[in-house]
C-alpha positions in Angstrom: 0.2 0.0 -0.2 2.6 2.5 1.0 4.7 2.0 -2.2 1.5 2.7 -4.3 0.7 5.9 -2.5 3.8 7.2 -2.4 2.9 8.2 -6.2 1.6 11.8 -6.9 -1.8 10.0 -8.2 -1.4 7.0 -5.6 -4.4 7.8 -3.8 -6.6 8.2 -6.9 -5.2 5.0 -8.5 -5.9 3.1 -5.4 -9.6 4.3 -5.1 -10.0 3.5 -8.5 -8.8 -0.1 -8.0 -11.2 -2.7 -6.7 -8.3 -5.0 -5.5 -6.1 -2.5 -3.7 -5.5 -3.7 -0.2 -6.1 -0.8 2.2 -4.2 -2.1 5.1 -6.0 -0.8 8.4 -3.0 -1.4 10.9 -1.0 1.4 11.8 2.3 1.5 9.3 5.2 3.8 10.9 6.9 6.2 8.7 9.9 8.5 9.5 7.8 11.4 11.5 4.3 10.0 11.5 2.0 6.4 11.6 -0.5 6.3 8.7 -3.5 3.9 8.3 -6.8 3.3 6.1 -9.7 3.8 8.3 -11.9 2.9 5.2 -11.8 2.8 1.7 -10.2 6.4 0.5 -9.8 7.3 4.1 -6.5 7.6 5.6 -5.5 8.7 9.2 -2.4 10.2 9.5 -0.9 11.0 13.3 2.5 12.6 14.3 5.0 10.9 16.5 4.7 13.8 19.2 1.5 14.1 20.8 -1.0 16.7 19.3 -4.4 17.7 20.2 -5.4 19.3 17.1 -7.3 17.3 14.3 -8.0 18.5 10.5 -10.2 16.5 8.3 -9.6 17.3 4.7 -12.2 15.8 2.3 -12.7 15.9 -1.2 -14.4 13.6 -3.9 -17.9 14.0 -2.5 -18.6 14.5 -6.0 -16.5 12.4 -8.5 -16.0 14.7 -11.2 -14.5 17.3 -9.0 -11.1 16.3 -9.8 -8.9 19.0 -9.2 -9.2 18.4 -5.1 -8.9 14.9 -5.4 -5.3 15.3 -7.6 -4.2 17.7 -4.4 -5.1 15.8 -1.5 -3.6 12.5 -3.4 -0.5 14.7 -3.8 -0.5 15.8 -0.2 -0.5 12.2 1.0 2.1 11.6 -1.7 4.6 13.9 0.0 3.8 12.6 3.4 4.8 9.1 2.9 7.8 10.2 0.8 9.1 12.2 3.8 8.6 15.8 1.9 6.0 17.0 4.3 6.2 16.1 8.0 3.0 16.4 10.3 2.7 17.9 13.2 -0.9 17.1 14.0 -3.4 14.6 13.4 -5.2 14.2 9.9 -7.7 12.4 8.2 -8.1 12.5 4.2 -11.1 11.6 2.8 -11.7 10.8 -1.0 -15.5 10.7 -0.9 -17.2 8.7 -3.6 -14.4 6.4 -5.4 -17.8 4.9 -7.1 -18.7 8.2 -9.0 -15.0 8.7 -9.5 -14.7 5.8 -11.6 -17.7 6.7 -14.0 -16.4 10.3 -13.9 -20.0 11.4 -13.0 -20.7 13.6 -10.0 -22.2 10.9 -8.4 -23.7 7.4 -8.7 -27.5 7.6 -7.7 -27.6 10.3 -5.4 -25.9 13.9 -4.8 -23.8 12.7 -1.5 -23.7 15.9 -0.2 -27.3 16.1 0.3 -27.2 12.9 2.4 -25.3 14.3 5.6 -26.7 15.0 9.2 -28.5 12.0 9.1 -30.2 12.9 5.7 -29.3 8.9 4.5 -31.9 7.8 6.9 -34.9 9.4 5.1 -34.4 7.3 2.0 -35.2 3.2 1.2 -32.5 1.7 0.3 -32.7 -0.4 -3.5 -30.3 -1.5 -5.6 -29.0 2.0 -7.0 -29.3 3.9 -4.2 -27.3 1.8 -1.2 -23.8 2.7 -2.0 -24.0 6.3 -1.6 -26.4 6.0 1.7 -24.1 3.6 3.2 -21.1 5.5 1.9 -22.6 8.7 3.4 -23.2 6.9 7.0 -20.0 5.5 7.0 -18.0 9.1 6.3 -20.0 10.7 9.2 -18.6 7.7 11.9 -15.0 7.8 10.2 -15.1 12.0 11.0 -16.9 11.2 14.4 -14.1 8.6 15.9 -11.2 10.7 14.4 -12.3 13.7 16.5 -13.6 12.1 19.7 -11.4 9.1 20.4 -8.5 11.0 20.3 -10.5 14.1 22.5 -9.0 16.4 19.7 -9.8 19.8 20.9 -8.9 21.8 18.1 -11.2 20.8 15.0 -11.3 22.0 11.7 -12.5 20.0 8.6 -12.1 21.7 5.0 -14.3 19.8 2.5 -12.6 20.6 -1.4 -14.9 21.3 -4.5 -14.9 22.7 -7.6 -18.1 24.3 -8.7 -20.2 23.3 -12.2 -20.4 26.7 -13.7 -17.6 29.3 -14.0 -18.0 32.0 -11.3 -17.3 35.5 -10.9 -15.4 34.8 -7.4 -13.2 31.8 -8.9 -12.4 30.4 -5.5 -15.3 30.9 -2.4 -15.9 29.0 0.9 -19.4 28.2 2.1 -19.9 28.9 5.9 -22.3 26.7 7.3 -25.1 27.8 9.5 -23.7 28.0 13.1 -24.1 30.7 16.0 -20.0 30.8 16.4 -18.8 34.2 15.7 -16.7 34.5 12.0 -13.0 35.2 13.6 -10.6 37.2 11.9 -8.4 33.9 12.4 -10.5 31.7 10.2 -11.0 34.8 7.8 -7.1 35.0 7.4 -7.3 31.0 7.0 -9.4 31.4 4.0 -7.5 34.2 2.5 -4.2 31.8 2.9 -6.0 29.3 1.2 -7.0 31.4 -1.6 -10.4 32.1 -1.3 -11.9 35.4 -2.7 -15.4 35.3 -1.0 -17.6 33.6 1.5 -21.2 32.6 1.7 -22.6 32.8 5.2 -25.6 29.9 5.0 -28.5 30.8 7.0 -30.3 27.6 8.2 -29.2 23.9 8.9 -28.0 21.7 5.9 -27.3 18.1 4.6 -23.9 18.9 3.5 -20.8 17.3 4.9 -19.8 20.5 6.3 -22.5 21.2 8.4 -22.3 17.9 9.7 -19.1 18.7 11.4 -20.2 22.0 12.3 -23.5 20.8 13.9 -22.6 17.5 15.6 -19.0 17.6 16.3 -18.2 21.2 17.0 -15.8 21.9 14.4 -15.0 24.7 12.4 -15.9 23.6 9.0 -16.2 25.1 5.3 -17.1 23.9 2.0 -14.4 25.4 -0.3 -15.1 26.0 -4.0 -11.9 25.6 -6.2 -12.6 26.4 -9.6 -14.4 24.9 -12.1 -14.9 21.0 -13.1 -12.3 19.6 -15.0 -11.3 16.1 -16.6 -8.1 14.2 -14.5 -5.1 15.4 -15.9 -6.1 18.6 -16.9 -6.0 20.9 -13.7 -3.1 23.3 -13.9 -1.6 23.1 -10.2 -0.5 26.8 -10.6 -4.3 27.6 -10.2 -4.2 26.1 -7.1 -0.8 27.0 -5.4 -2.3 29.2 -2.9 -4.6 26.4 -1.5 -1.8 23.9 -1.8 0.8 25.8 0.1 -1.4 26.6 2.7 -2.6 23.1 3.0 1.3 22.1 3.5 1.7 24.6 6.1 -1.5 23.5 8.0 0.0 19.9 7.9 3.4 20.8 9.2 1.9 23.5 11.7 3.9 26.3 10.4 2.9 29.9 10.7 0.1 31.2 8.4 1.8 34.3 8.5 4.4 32.8 6.1 2.5 31.8 3.7 1.8 34.1 0.4 -1.2 35.7 0.3 -3.0 36.6 -3.3 -3.3 40.1 -2.6 -4.1 42.6 0.5 -8.1 42.5 -0.3 -10.4 41.4 2.2 -12.9 38.9 1.8 -16.0 39.4 0.0 -18.9 38.3 2.5 -22.4 37.3 1.1 -25.4 35.8 3.3 -28.0 33.9 2.0 -31.4 35.4 1.5 -33.5 32.7 -0.4 -33.2 29.1 -1.7 -35.2 28.1 -4.9 -36.3 24.7 -5.0 -38.0 22.7 -7.8 -41.2 21.8 -6.8 -42.7 20.5 -10.0 -41.6 19.6 -13.8 -43.4 22.4 -14.6 -40.4 24.4 -13.2 -38.7 27.2 -15.2 -35.2 29.0 -14.4 -34.9 32.4 -16.2 -31.3 32.3 -16.2 -29.4 31.1 -19.3 -26.5 28.2 -19.1 -23.7 30.5 -19.0 -24.6 32.4 -15.9 -21.7 32.6 -13.8 -21.8 31.8 -10.2 -22.7 35.4 -8.1 -23.8 37.3 -11.1 -26.3 39.8 -9.9 -29.7 40.3 -10.8 -32.0 43.9 -10.0 -34.6 44.3 -7.8 -37.9 42.8 -8.9 -36.2 40.4 -11.3 -38.2 37.1 -11.9 -35.7 34.3 -11.6 -38.0 31.5 -11.5 -41.4 30.1 -11.9 -43.3 26.7 -10.8 -46.9 25.8 -10.8 -47.9 28.2 -7.9 -44.4 29.6 -7.3 -42.4 32.8 -8.4 -39.0 33.7 -7.0 -38.6 37.5 -8.0 -35.7 39.6 -6.5 -36.5 41.5 -4.1 -36.1 45.6 -3.1 -32.3 45.1 -3.1 -29.9 43.3 -5.4 -29.5 39.6 -5.2 -26.8 37.6 -6.9 -27.1 33.6 -7.9 -25.1 30.8 -6.8 -25.0 27.1 -8.0 -28.0 27.6 -10.4 -28.6 24.0 -11.7 -32.5 23.3 -13.2 -31.4 19.7 -14.0 -31.9 18.6 -10.5 -35.2 16.4 -9.1 -38.2 17.3 -7.7 -37.5 18.5 -4.3 -34.2 19.6 -4.5 -32.4 23.0 -4.8 -32.1 24.6 -7.8 -30.0 27.7 -7.0 -29.3 29.8 -3.8 -29.8 33.7 -3.7 -27.4 36.0 -1.8 -26.4 39.1 -1.2 -23.4 41.2 0.1 -22.9 42.3 3.6 
């Protein structure tokens, strides 16, 4: 297992190989130990005691390739001794089955199945994999944080967006009563994040699970646009890569290069558009970018007995996608704070 994971793409290849030997016993490296917790889930602990724990997840959607490549290379560097972990780490490649078919998901959007939402479905031959996988990932993160009594908990769930975006990189901060502290904003800037979207209610995303159930600080990070494996330019993600490596080695983030001196652009959710029937119409073109603003009174969407109209002040659209099943979210409407 160790030799294959040393390769830059070793983690990816391992998750695509049904015969890969995921060894669950701790394996000693130069400065840390490593073990497989589940398929596509690798835990790392440093030789010196640490009460800090960072979960870095990716591949919850199988076609979001850049984060998968970033995480695979982090693991490779740790195994080769090029990175020396000083904190507890849990690396997660969320949905290997959807990676194999180069699709966003197999049958269900896994990022709508957390915080127990997987129990809302009746299992069948098509959906069992993602329902059970979401439940298993919840358990992996819970055990990681709680079994070691980790007092400092951070979860970064890495994604890429389907559409282009006015902000090339942005973060979704799950609903929480905790203050958004300057240190957290600085961390996001170090990761190259341009804007942050504060969610206004509970959700079923992976990052919200960690916030609400495990008292962790967590973010969904959107790092650019979906591309096939091998077509991502590492230079496009250099800020995120440098920051993640600094976190692994517990380096001072003040030493990490920032993109510029601009502060985070802050948005808050003001509405969600849900597809209520097959009569749903989204009055936006397929080329509309995330964070495109619309003027007051503009009609965004219509359904059988529903109209979403922009309120008294300008609103921007995020994640517009009309090709979802009835009952699921089509878009999020936000405004600047």
